[in-house]
N, C-alpha and C positions, 0 to 999 in steps of 0.2 A: 564457702562465701563468707564466713565469719572472720577468716584469717585476712581478708582484703580490706578490712575496715581501716580508715584513716583516723589518727587522733585529732583531738580539737585544735591542738597548737601546731599540727603538721610538722613536727620535729623528727629528726633522725634519732636513732638510738645512740645512747652514750658511748658504746663501744665501736662505733662505725669508723671514726678517724680521729686521732688524737689532734687537739688544737695546737698549732704552732704560731708563735708571735712573729710579727713582720721583722722586728729587730728590737733589741733592748736599748735602753737609753745609753748605756756604756757603749754599745756597739756604734750607735749613731754619733756620739761624741767623738769616737776614734776616727770615724770616717769623716769627721768635719761638719756634719749637718746639725744645725740647731734644732730643727723639727723635721718630721718626716716629709720627704719630697712630695709623695703622692697621698692624697687624702682618699679615705674610702667612702666618705659621705655619711658614716655612722656617727652617733651622738657620742660614744665612748670608744676608748681604745688609743693605741699609739698613733694610728693613722686617722684619728677623728677629724671632722671638719667638713665644711660645705665645699663641694667641688667647684672651682672656679678656673677661668682661662685668664693667665696672667697678661696685663696690657703691656705694651711697649710703652715706655714714658719717653717723651722728647727731652732732649738735652735742656736743663734749666739755663736761664739767661746768665746767672752769675757764673756758671761753670764755662759757658762759651766765652764770656768776656775775660775770664782768668787766663786764657790761652795766650802764650807769648805772641806779640806782634812786632814784625820787623820794623815798620815805620815808627811805632811808639818807642822802641829801643833806640832808634837813630835820633830821634828827638831828645830823648833823656840824655844821651852822650853829648849832644851839641850844648844842651843846657849846662850840663856839668862842666864842660870844657870852657864855656864863656863865663858863667856865674861862680863857679866853684862850689864848695860844700856850704851847707848851712851851718850855723854856729853849733848846733847839737851834733851834727855829723862830724865837725872838727873835733869836739871833745870826744866823741866815740873813737875817732882815729887815735887821738892821744892815749886814751885808755888802752887800746889795743897795742900801741907801741911799748907800753910798759907792761905788757902780759897781765892785764886786769880783765879778762874776758867776761867773768861774772859781773863785775861791776858794770862794764859796758852793757851788758844785757839788761841789768836793772835799770840803768839810766835810759836806754832806748825804750824799754817797756814803759816807763813813766811818761816819756815824752809822746809815744805813739799810741798808748792806750791798752794794747793787748800783748800778752806774752809772745804769741806767734809772730806779731808784726816785728816786735823787738828782736827776736831770733833771726827773722829774715833780714832785717836792717844790718844786725851785727854781721851776718854772713856776706852781705853785700859789700860792707866797709872793709872786711877782711880781704875779700877778692880784690877790691880796688887797691888796697895797700900792697898786695902781692904783685898785681900788674905794675905798679909804680916802682916797686923794688926791682922787678925784672928789666923794666926799661932803663933805670938807672945803671944796673950792672951791665946792660948791653952798650950804654953809652960810654962807660968806662973802658971797655975793651976795644 
């Protein structure tokens, strides 16, 4: 009966099974994961952390409103045909005609406020110029 006693900590002997890690940080980085996908609920270790169920987030309003809309595109096209370009857009077109893309981007950025808005406007103006050039080439034929 003395062999059946249980230790105070209720631990297995050290030679029972070697400890294997879930994954090393290098393996997780090569797999593309920033953190372990599954948490164990333990305080320490690679898979540490409280176990939670991830909630499905609804689409934010600004993401929904950023989607392309047919009606809005048609309205913008009509306005462009009737009113033409704004003065800063005309200057952007002139800069693009003389191959000054970087200067056009800096100018648009200053007028529109952010770098990304400037890039988008420069791309739009470039597309419009290409369309106009294609129409002019088509008329000549």
